[in-house]
N, C-alpha and C positions, 0 to 999 in steps of 0.2 A: 723705379716706379713704386709709389706708395699708395695704398688704398686708404681712403678716409670714409668714415660713416658720419652722417649728419642728420639731426632731427630737431624739432622745435624744442626750445628750452622749457616750454609749458607742459611737455609730455612726461610720462613716468615710465621707467623701465620695469619690466616684470622679472623678479628674481625666481630662479628655479631651485638650484641646489649648489652647494659649494663646500670648500674645506681647505685644510692645510695639508700638504703632502711632503713627506721627507723620506729620503732613501740614502743608502750608503753608496760608496764608490762602485761603479760598474752598472748602475741601474740604467735601463733604457725604456722609454715610453712605449707601451704597446699600441698597436694601430687602433684608432678610434674614429668612427664616422660620425660627424655632427649632422643632425637632422634639421629641425627648424630653429635650433637655439645657437646663440653665440657662446663662446667660452673665452673668459679673460684669464690669462696666465700671468702671474707676477712673480718673478724670480727673486728670492731673498737670500739664497746661499748657493754657491757652486755654479755649475754650468749645465744648461739643458740644450741638447742638440735635437732639433725637431725639423720635420718636413711637413709643410701644410700645402696640400695640392702638389704643385711642382716646385715650390719655393723652400729653400733651406734656411733655417734660422738658428742662431746660437744666442741663447739668453744668459745673461750674467746678472748679478745682483742689481736691483732697481730697473731691470728691463721688463717691459710688458709686451705681451703678444695677444692680439685679438684674433681668435679663430672663428671665421664666419660659418654660417649654416651650410649644410649640404657639401661638406668638405671632409676629405680624409686627412687625418693627422697621425703621424707616427714618429717614433724615435729613429734617429739616423745612426747614432753610435753611443756607446756607454758613457756615462758621466765620469770625468776624470777624478772626481772627489765626491764627498757628501753633497747632497742637493736638497733644497727645500723651496717650495713655491706655494702660493695661493692659487686655487682654481675656482672660478665662479661661472656658473651657467645662468644665462638670462635670455630674455626676448626683448628686442628693441621695438619701439613703436612702429606701427604699420606704415607711417609716412617717412620712415628712414630712407635716406638717399645715399647711394654709393657713388663716389667719384674718385678719379685717379689723378695724381700729380706726377709729372715727369720732372725731376729736379726739385728745386726749392719752392715749396708753396709759401706764399706770403699773404698778409692780411688784405692786400689790395686785390687778390684774386676774387673773381665773381662768386666762387663757391663758398667763400668764408663770410659768415654773417654773425654779428654780435647777438642776434636773436636765436641762434642755433647752437646746439651742442656739437662739438667736433671731436671725433675719436679716430686717432691714427691706428692702423693695423699693427704698427710696431713703434715703440717709443721708449726713451730712457727717462725715468722720473728723477727730478732733482733730489728728492728724499721721499721716504715712505712713512714718516712719522704720523702725519694726520690721516693718511690713507689706511695705515695699519689699525688705527683706532676705529675707523668706520667699518673696516672688514670684520674686526672682532665683534663689534656691535651687531653687524649683520649675521654673523655665524652663531651668535647667542640667542637669536630669535627662535621662537617655537613655531614650526611650520604647521602645527595642528591647531593653532589659535588664530582666529580670523584677524584679530587686532595685530598680532605679531606678523602675520603674512603681509598685511598692509604696511607695517613698519619696515619689513624686509625690502619691499619694493622701493620705499623711499630711501633706505640706506644704500641700496644698489644704485639708485639714481644719483645720490650724492657722491658715490664713488666715481661714477661716470663723469659727473660735473667737475669733480676735482681733477680728473685726468684731462678733461677738455680745457680747464682753466690753465693747467701747466702747458698744454699744447699751444694754446692761443698766446700765452706769454712768450713762449719761444718764437712763435711766428711773428710776434710784434717786434722782437729783437731783430729777426731776419729782415723784416720790412724796413726798419730804420737803417740797418747795415746796408741793404741793397740800395736804398735811396742815396746814402752818403757815397757809396762806391760809384753809382751811376753818375753823380755829379763830378766825381774825380775823373772818371773815364772821359767825360766831355771836356774837362779842363786839359787832360792829356792830349786829346785830339787837337784842340786849338793851340796847344803849346808844343806840339811835336817837333817843330822846327828848332826848339831849344834843347832837344834831347833831355827832357827832365829826368832828374835822378830821384831815388826814393826819398832822399832828404828834401828835395824841392816839393814833392807831393805831401810829405809829412808837414812841412811848413804851411802849405796851403790849407790842409785839413786840420791843422793844429793838433796833431797826434804824434805820439812817439813813432819813429821810423820802423822799429821792430814790430810794434803793434799794428801799424798800418799794413806792413807786408803780410802779416798773418791774416788780418781782416780781408785784405784784397784777395788773397789766395782762397780764403774760405768762400767768398761770394762769387768770384770770377772763375776760379779753378786753376789759375796760374799766377805766379808772382808778378808784381807790377813791372819789374825790369823786363821780364819775358813778354809782358803785354805791350810795352813800348816797342820792343824789337819786332813783335808780330805785326803791329800796326804799320811800322816802317816797311816791312817786307810786303805786306798787302798793298801798300801804296806803290811800291816798286813794281809789283806784278801788274797792277792796273796800267802803269806807265809803259811797261814792256809791251803789252798787247794792244795798247791804244795809241801809241805815238811812235815816231821814228827817231826819238832822241837816242843819243849814244849811251852806252853803258855808263860812261863817266858822268854824263848829264843826269841820267836816271839816279845814280848813286847820290848825287848832290841834291836832287829835288825830292828824294825820299828821305833826306836828312841823315844820311850816313856820314861818318867821319872817315872818308877815304874810300876809293874804289876797291882796293884789295880787301878791306874789311867787309864791304858790301858783298863782293863776290863769294867770299868764304862763308859768310853767314847765310847768304841766299842758297848756296848749295847744301849747307847743313840742313836747312828747312825743307827744301823741295827735292833734293837729290839730283838737281840739274843746275847747270850754269845758267846765268841770265840769258845768254844767247840761245841755249838749247830750249829754255822755257819759252822764249819769244817764238822760236821756229815751230815748236810743237803746238802752241795755243793760238798762233796768229790766225789760222784758218777757222778755228772754233769760234773765236770772238769776232770774226769778220761780219757775221750775220747776227751778232748779239751785242750791240753797242751800248750796253748799260753797265755803268760802274757804280758801286755803292756810294751814295752821296755823303756817307759818313767818312769817306777817306779824305784826309787832309791834303789834297793835291794843291800845290801852289797856284795862285791865281794866274800868274803869267804863263803857266803850263797849260791851262785849260784851253787856250787858243789853238793848241795843237790837236785838240780832241774834237771829234765830230759826233753830233747827235748825243751829247752827254748832258744830263740834267745839271742844274746849277749846284755847284759844290759849296757855295758860300766862300767867304774870304778867310784865308789863313794868314795870321800875322807874319810879317817878314822882318828880318834883321834890318835895322836902319843904317 
């Protein structure tokens, strides 16, 4: 779960104090309680081991961490080598909103707006070149001069905008990747009867098979080959608890290449044989006769099912 902070792009951040910190091997951050201010830590050398509230973080070069107000931060263990980082304290606008994302946030999510700045609590920057220039300009301002204090606020705001831009660029890539993989998942579902290979999928998507496999795993969490097997097994599970078909018939209608292979892979996934699964779950599903409509159950098998929503048609071998 990742925290994000968002506020209007028209607002300005208030800079408080900041600097560059460096230490030798063995340094550990002292406990510090943040009151009404945020702290932005950007690691440039070595490793920082920190705990913010109850969450542990390890920061490496180009990693940033946003420490929220009213939070205790402390070091968890000594740095394994020399360490260096920027630290910047500031106050976000009063209309700043906090929201959480479980998993991968994308630009299609309702909380992400092009009219808002978006700051992740933890992020890896692609590079620090432009950000470093802004930080040094910020740190060279004179806090005793009213003009410089105003400039410092704008420099701090520009730093936050630069981070938000990098975040949104990354989310844009995630959105495009998710949309592509979702289209592929639908293609797999409707072509499951062919037992599509990674090469088949790569041809459809016009991608290199190795790249497709990496992209699929990044978005879905499992390789495409495992996804195909998982979908077949889920189809078999539905047929086991909703029909009286034999194990051999279920194997064929869940698109497995042979009954023995089906039984072996089914037990590897569930820890039970198909017969044991049917016996254990038959009573549970007796009063819950809904199967996910995304399962590619063959059309001729749906006549064996009772009170099941329309599954749509799955293409069959001619």
